[in-house]
C-alpha positions in Angstrom: -65.7 -153.8 -41.7 -68.3 -151.7 -39.8 -68.0 -152.5 -36.1 -71.1 -153.0 -34.0 -71.3 -152.9 -30.2 -70.2 -156.5 -30.3 -70.1 -158.5 -33.4 -72.5 -161.4 -32.7 -72.9 -164.8 -34.5 -75.0 -167.8 -33.7 -73.4 -171.2 -33.2 -76.2 -173.7 -32.7 -78.3 -172.3 -29.9 -75.4 -170.2 -28.4 -74.8 -166.6 -29.0 -71.1 -165.9 -29.6 -69.7 -162.4 -29.1 -66.7 -161.3 -30.9 -65.0 -158.5 -29.0 -63.4 -155.8 -31.3 -59.6 -155.8 -31.0 -57.7 -152.8 -29.6 -56.5 -152.1 -33.1 -60.1 -152.2 -34.5 -61.2 -149.8 -31.8 -58.3 -147.4 -32.3 -58.9 -147.4 -36.1 -62.6 -146.6 -35.7 -61.7 -143.6 -33.6 -59.0 -142.6 -36.1 -61.4 -142.8 -39.0 -63.9 -140.5 -37.3 -62.9 -137.2 -38.7 -64.7 -135.3 -35.9 -62.7 -136.8 -33.0 -59.6 -134.9 -32.2 -57.5 -134.4 -29.1 -54.5 -134.9 -26.9 -52.8 -137.7 -25.0 -50.8 -137.1 -21.9 -49.4 -140.1 -20.1 -47.1 -140.1 -17.1 -45.4 -143.0 -15.5 -45.8 -146.1 -17.7 -44.8 -144.9 -21.2 -47.1 -143.7 -24.0 -48.9 -147.0 -23.9 -52.3 -145.8 -25.0 -51.4 -143.5 -27.8 -49.2 -146.0 -29.5 -52.3 -148.1 -30.3 -53.6 -145.2 -32.3 -50.3 -144.5 -34.0 -50.1 -148.2 -35.1 -53.7 -148.5 -36.2 -53.2 -146.0 -39.0 -54.9 -142.7 -39.9 -53.8 -141.2 -36.5 -53.0 -137.8 -37.9 -56.7 -137.0 -37.9 -57.1 -137.9 -34.3 -53.9 -137.0 -32.4 -53.3 -133.3 -31.9 -50.5 -133.9 -29.4 -49.0 -136.8 -27.4 -46.6 -136.2 -24.5 -45.1 -137.5 -21.3 -43.7 -135.3 -18.5 -41.7 -137.8 -16.4 -39.4 -135.3 -14.7 -41.2 -133.9 -11.7 -39.9 -130.4 -12.3 -41.2 -130.5 -15.8 -44.5 -131.9 -14.7 -44.9 -129.2 -12.0 -44.0 -126.5 -14.6 -46.8 -127.8 -16.8 -49.5 -128.8 -14.4 -48.6 -127.0 -11.2 -47.3 -128.2 -7.8 -49.3 -130.8 -5.8 -49.8 -129.7 -2.2 -49.0 -133.2 -0.9 -46.0 -133.7 -3.2 -47.6 -136.8 -4.8 -48.1 -137.3 -8.5 -50.2 -140.5 -8.8 -53.4 -138.8 -7.5 -56.9 -137.9 -8.7 -55.9 -134.2 -8.2 -53.0 -134.6 -10.6 -55.2 -136.4 -13.2 -57.8 -133.6 -13.1 -55.2 -130.9 -13.5 -53.8 -132.7 -16.5 -57.2 -133.0 -18.1 -58.2 -129.4 -17.5 -54.8 -128.1 -18.7 -54.8 -130.1 -21.9 -58.4 -129.2 -22.8 -57.6 -125.5 -22.3 -54.6 -125.8 -24.6 -56.6 -127.4 -27.4 -59.4 -124.9 -27.1 -56.9 -122.0 -27.2 -54.8 -123.3 -30.1 -57.5 -124.7 -32.4 -60.0 -122.1 -33.5 -63.7 -123.1 -33.7 -64.3 -121.3 -37.0 -61.7 -123.6 -38.6 -62.9 -126.8 -36.8 -66.7 -126.3 -36.3 -67.5 -130.0 -36.2 -64.6 -131.2 -34.1 -65.3 -133.0 -30.8 -62.2 -132.3 -28.8 -60.9 -134.6 -26.1 -58.0 -135.0 -23.7 -57.0 -138.4 -22.5 -54.6 -138.6 -19.5 -53.1 -141.1 -17.1 -50.7 -140.8 -14.1 -49.4 -144.2 -13.1 -46.8 -146.0 -11.0 -46.0 -149.5 -12.2 -44.5 -152.3 -10.1 -41.3 -151.4 -8.2 -38.0 -153.3 -8.6 -38.5 -155.1 -5.3 -42.0 -156.1 -6.4 -43.4 -155.1 -3.0 -45.9 -152.6 -4.5 -47.7 -153.8 -7.6 -48.6 -150.3 -8.8 -51.7 -148.2 -9.4 -52.8 -145.2 -11.3 -55.5 -142.7 -12.3 -56.9 -142.7 -15.8 -59.4 -140.3 -17.4 -60.8 -138.6 -20.4 -62.4 -135.2 -20.8 -64.3 -134.9 -24.0 -67.1 -133.5 -26.1 -69.9 -135.4 -27.9 -71.2 -132.2 -29.4 -69.0 -129.2 -30.3 -71.7 -126.9 -28.8 -71.9 -128.7 -25.5 -69.9 -128.7 -22.3 -67.3 -131.4 -21.8 -68.0 -134.8 -20.2 -65.6 -136.5 -18.0 -64.9 -140.1 -16.9 -62.1 -140.8 -14.4 -61.2 -144.1 -12.7 -58.6 -145.5 -10.4 -56.8 -148.8 -11.2 -54.7 -151.3 -9.4 -52.4 -153.6 -11.3 -52.4 -157.3 -10.4 -49.6 -158.4 -12.7 -46.0 -158.8 -11.5 -44.2 -157.5 -14.5 -43.8 -153.8 -15.4 -44.0 -154.5 -19.2 -47.2 -156.5 -18.8 -48.7 -153.7 -16.7 -47.8 -151.2 -19.4 -49.5 -153.2 -22.1 -52.6 -153.6 -19.8 -52.7 -149.9 -19.3 -52.6 -149.3 -23.1 -55.5 -151.6 -23.8 -57.5 -150.1 -20.9 -56.9 -146.6 -22.3 -58.2 -147.7 -25.8 -61.3 -149.2 -24.2 -62.0 -146.1 -22.2 -61.7 -143.7 -25.2 -63.7 -146.0 -27.4 -66.4 -146.5 -24.8 -66.5 -142.7 -24.1 -67.4 -141.9 -27.7 -69.5 -145.0 -28.7 -71.0 -146.4 -25.5 -71.7 -143.3 -23.5 -75.5 -143.9 -23.7 -75.2 -147.0 -21.6 -72.7 -146.4 -18.8 -73.2 -149.9 -17.3 -72.1 -151.5 -20.6 -69.3 -149.0 -21.0 -68.0 -150.2 -17.6 -68.0 -153.8 -18.6 -66.4 -153.1 -21.9 -63.4 -151.6 -20.1 -62.2 -155.2 -19.7 -62.4 -156.0 -23.5 -59.3 -157.9 -24.4 -58.3 -157.9 -20.7 -58.8 -160.3 -17.7 -59.8 -159.3 -14.2 -56.6 -160.9 -12.8 -54.6 -158.3 -14.8 -56.4 -155.2 -13.5 -58.7 -153.9 -10.7 -60.9 -150.8 -11.1 -61.9 -149.7 -7.6 -63.3 -146.2 -8.3 -65.1 -144.6 -11.2 -66.9 -141.3 -11.7 -68.9 -139.9 -14.6 -69.8 -136.2 -15.0 -71.0 -133.8 -17.6 -74.1 -133.2 -19.6 -74.3 -136.7 -21.1 -74.0 -138.3 -17.6 -76.2 -135.9 -15.6 -78.6 -138.8 -14.7 -75.8 -141.2 -13.8 -75.6 -142.0 -10.1 -71.9 -142.7 -9.4 -72.7 -144.8 -6.4 -74.7 -147.2 -8.5 -71.8 -147.3 -11.0 -69.6 -148.2 -8.1 -71.9 -151.0 -7.2 -71.4 -152.3 -10.7 -67.7 -152.5 -10.0 -68.3 -154.9 -7.2 -71.2 -156.7 -8.9 -69.0 -157.4 -12.0 -66.0 -158.6 -10.0 -63.9 -155.6 -11.0 -63.0 -154.8 -7.4 -63.7 -156.3 -3.9 -65.1 -153.2 -2.3 -66.1 -149.6 -2.9 -66.7 -146.7 -0.4 -68.8 -143.6 0.0 -68.1 -140.7 2.3 -70.8 -139.0 4.5 -71.5 -136.7 1.5 -72.6 -139.7 -0.4 -69.8 -139.5 -2.9 -67.4 -142.2 -4.2 -64.1 -142.1 -2.4 -60.9 -144.2 -3.1 -60.7 -146.8 -0.3 -56.9 -146.5 -0.1 -57.2 -142.7 0.5 -59.6 -143.0 3.5 -58.3 -146.2 5.1 -54.5 -145.5 4.9 -52.8 -146.0 8.3 -56.2 -145.5 10.1 -57.5 -147.2 13.2 -60.7 -148.7 11.8 -63.9 -149.6 13.6 -66.2 -151.6 11.3 -69.9 -152.5 11.8 -71.3 -155.1 9.4 -75.0 -155.4 8.7 -77.9 -155.2 6.3 -79.0 -151.8 7.7 -82.4 -152.3 6.1 -83.1 -149.9 7.6 -80.5 -148.6 10.1 -82.0 -148.8 13.6 -81.3 -147.5 17.1 -79.6 -150.8 17.9 -77.0 -150.0 15.2 -76.4 -146.6 16.6 -76.2 -147.8 20.2 -73.7 -150.4 19.1 -71.7 -147.8 17.3 -71.6 -145.2 20.1 -70.7 -147.7 22.8 -68.1 -149.6 20.8 -66.6 -146.3 19.6 -66.0 -145.1 23.1 -64.4 -148.4 24.1 -62.3 -148.5 20.9 -60.9 -145.0 21.7 -59.8 -146.2 25.2 -57.7 -149.0 23.6 -53.9 -148.7 23.4 -52.6 -147.7 20.0 -55.8 -146.0 19.0 -55.6 -142.4 18.0 -58.9 -140.6 17.9 -57.7 -138.2 15.1 -56.8 -141.2 13.0 -59.9 -143.3 13.7 -62.4 -144.1 11.0 -65.8 -145.8 11.5 -67.0 -147.9 8.5 -70.5 -149.3 8.0 -70.0 -152.3 5.8 -72.7 -154.0 3.7 -71.9 -157.2 1.9 -73.1 -157.8 -1.6 -74.9 -160.9 -0.5 -77.1 -158.7 1.6 -78.1 -156.6 -1.4 -79.7 -159.5 -3.3 -83.4 -159.8 -3.9 -84.5 -163.0 -5.6 -81.0 -163.7 -6.8 -80.5 -160.2 -8.3 -79.0 -157.1 -6.8 -81.7 -154.6 -6.0 -79.9 -151.4 -6.9 -82.7 -149.1 -5.6 -82.5 -150.9 -2.3 -78.8 -150.4 -2.2 -79.0 -146.7 -2.8 -81.7 -146.3 -0.1 -79.5 -147.9 2.5 -76.4 -146.0 1.5 -78.2 -142.7 1.6 -79.7 -143.3 5.0 -76.3 -144.2 6.5 -74.5 -141.3 4.8 -77.2 -138.9 6.1 -76.2 -139.9 9.6 -72.6 -138.8 8.9 -71.3 -142.3 8.3 -68.8 -143.8 5.8 -70.2 -146.7 3.9 -68.4 -149.7 2.3 -70.0 -152.1 -0.1 -68.0 -155.4 -0.4 -68.3 -158.9 -1.8 -66.9 -160.4 1.4 -69.0 -163.0 3.0 -66.6 -163.9 5.8 -65.3 -161.4 8.4 -61.7 -162.5 8.0 -61.8 -161.2 4.4 -63.0 -157.8 5.6 -60.1 -157.7 8.0 -57.6 -158.8 5.3 -58.9 -156.1 3.1 -58.4 -153.4 5.7 -55.0 -154.8 6.4 -53.8 -153.9 2.9 -54.0 -150.3 3.9 -53.3 -150.1 7.6 -51.3 -152.0 10.3 -53.0 -150.0 13.0 -55.3 -151.5 15.6 -58.8 -152.4 14.3 -62.1 -153.2 15.9 -65.2 -155.1 14.8 -68.6 -154.3 16.5 -71.1 -157.0 16.2 -74.1 -158.8 17.8 -74.0 -162.2 19.5 -75.6 -164.0 16.5 -72.8 -162.7 14.2 -70.1 -164.0 16.6 -71.8 -167.4 16.8 -71.8 -167.5 13.0 -68.0 -166.8 12.9 -67.5 -170.0 14.9 -69.6 -172.0 12.4 -67.3 -174.3 10.4 -69.6 -174.5 7.4 -68.4 -171.0 6.3 -64.8 -172.2 5.9 -65.0 -175.5 4.1 -63.5 -173.9 1.0 -60.3 -173.2 2.9 -57.7 -175.9 3.0 -57.0 -175.1 6.6 -60.7 -174.7 7.5 -61.7 -172.6 10.4 -58.2 -172.5 11.9 -56.9 -170.9 8.7 -59.7 -168.3 8.8 -59.1 -167.5 12.5 -55.4 -167.2 11.9 -56.2 -164.5 9.3 -58.8 -162.9 11.5 -57.2 -162.8 14.9 -53.5 -162.7 13.9 -54.1 -159.0 13.2 -54.2 -156.4 15.9 -58.0 -156.8 16.2 -60.6 -156.6 18.9 -64.3 -157.7 18.7 -66.8 -155.5 20.6 -69.8 -157.7 21.4 -73.3 -156.3 21.6 -75.6 -158.5 23.8 -78.8 -160.2 22.7 -82.0 -160.7 24.7 -83.7 -164.1 24.5 -87.5 -164.5 24.5 -87.4 -165.6 28.1 -85.6 -162.4 29.1 -82.1 -163.9 29.3 -79.3 -161.5 28.3 -76.7 -163.3 26.2 -73.1 -162.0 26.3 -69.6 -163.4 25.7 -69.8 -165.2 29.1 -72.8 -167.4 28.4 -73.2 -167.6 24.6 -73.0 -171.1 23.2 -70.9 -172.2 20.2 -70.7 -175.7 18.7 -69.1 -178.1 21.2 -66.1 -178.6 18.8 -65.5 -174.8 18.8 -65.8 -174.3 22.6 -62.1 -174.5 23.4 -61.2 -172.3 20.4 -63.7 -169.7 21.5 -62.3 -169.8 25.0 -58.8 -169.2 23.7 -59.8 -166.0 21.9 -62.1 -164.9 24.7 -59.4 -165.3 27.4 -56.8 -163.6 25.3 -58.9 -160.4 25.3 -59.9 -160.6 21.6 -63.7 -160.5 22.5 -65.0 -157.7 24.8 -68.6 -157.2 25.9 -70.2 -153.9 25.3 -71.6 -152.8 28.7 -74.4 -150.3 29.6 -76.4 -150.9 26.5 -79.9 -149.6 26.3 -82.0 -152.7 27.1 -85.1 -151.4 25.4 -83.1 -151.4 22.1 -82.5 -155.2 22.4 -86.1 -155.7 21.2 -85.5 -153.9 17.9 -84.8 -155.9 14.8 -84.4 -154.5 11.3 -86.4 -157.3 9.7 -89.4 -156.6 12.1 -89.1 -152.8 11.3 -89.1 -153.6 7.6 -92.2 -155.8 7.9 -94.0 -153.1 9.8 -93.1 -150.5 7.1 -94.2 -152.7 4.2 -97.5 -153.5 5.9 -98.3 -149.9 6.7 -98.2 -150.4 10.4 -97.3 -147.7 12.9 -94.8 -147.5 15.7 -91.7 -148.4 13.7 -90.6 -144.7 13.6 -89.5 -144.8 17.3 -87.1 -147.7 16.5 -85.0 -145.6 14.1 -82.5 -142.9 14.7 -83.7 -139.3 14.5 -84.5 -138.1 11.0 -84.4 -141.6 9.4 -88.2 -142.2 9.5 -88.8 -138.8 7.9 -86.5 -139.8 5.0 -88.2 -143.1 4.6 -91.6 -141.5 4.4 -90.5 -138.6 2.1 -88.9 -140.9 -0.4 -91.2 -144.0 0.0 -88.3 -146.3 0.9 -88.5 -150.0 1.9 -92.0 -150.5 0.6 -93.5 -147.4 2.4 -96.4 -146.1 0.3 -97.5 -142.6 1.4 -100.3 -142.4 -1.3 -101.8 -145.7 -0.1 -101.8 -144.6 3.5 -103.3 -141.2 2.6 -106.1 -143.0 0.7 -106.8 -145.2 3.7 -106.9 -142.2 5.9 -109.3 -140.3 3.7 -111.7 -143.3 3.7 
């Protein structure tokens, strides 16, 4: 049977998709006489390559399959890791480079002029005997789509969600087949390739929290937008970008850190956001148990704030991320609507003291019961999860139309929540940010956005230095330099 992208049949008015099995995918690879390469799998058995052995016709695909479980053997083959860890991106990349070099050196091009060489690798730790750590790993493929071209590369980080080592091994094997199949047959549509990684799998088996594409076939792929797809498709809860604008593994940057988080739409980032950051950061560093060298500031945008008319506006996402990264900030995109979920997420990677910097309206929303109706314990359950942690809220004031400054001392929550609010306030969980720049209290992102889209002036002074220039240069947030130029010439 010739496999299509997805075999499709019609049943009444419904379109039914038939996902090719792992065996079908492995067989199609095996029957392609031009695909030839190596498998190197460390930590969970040779789970991927066995699918290709069992499918039949594997002698035309598999040049070598190996595992180097012993650390000394692994070091002798791939080199010593500076940090002594083996389940890392660095280890995966060394494996891929080493194996590609071997196949290029040992197989001569004049004998194999049409072969598209590849190296598939994974380095994985499955669940431990105590079942305290569910396991994770790095998986990747370095491969050609044209014998005359440079190699392409796809790497991803996974977290297992199953509680059995054997099941995790089987899941890894299916994922590996999906990756190899997608790399060769779905490379022209990376978004679909990403979704197809879950063929014959369920999202409660596996989380993919980082992915990167590189090489000539992926030169136009923006890895940040691909990361957005991970969150959008429910493959992970959050992704992160460093100040350089590159994807980073959340666990790597959050591990054992003191975290100060600011949530917002940042559409665009304004002087209010920076004033909030600078003031709360100084206060956070004065806290006990906070180490400046281990403190990370995170600007977090929820997926719900990226939606435009029910759909995610990817261009808008990229604009916001770029502006924040240009200011030297680390950005996290999440699917968390409630603050307690953000704190729970951070708590997976650190037990150190955390801080949330927010405005008065955000704090009032936290005390609104409607956001917690899905919890059996309601708002008390949410607050237990939120404030049970070593957490402080740094509150930025708000200025009312009549000039009144609202702080933690005079803000109003729902009468039923008044005593609960007092409890957390008097226990030092909520701290006012003093000495804010009062002129900044008149700045609102939504007003700035309206001024930009209407071609008005004056919004530039409401933004941090350099941001307005980027908006004008790249025509962000509805800014139209050509239209303004035409009006000027008239």
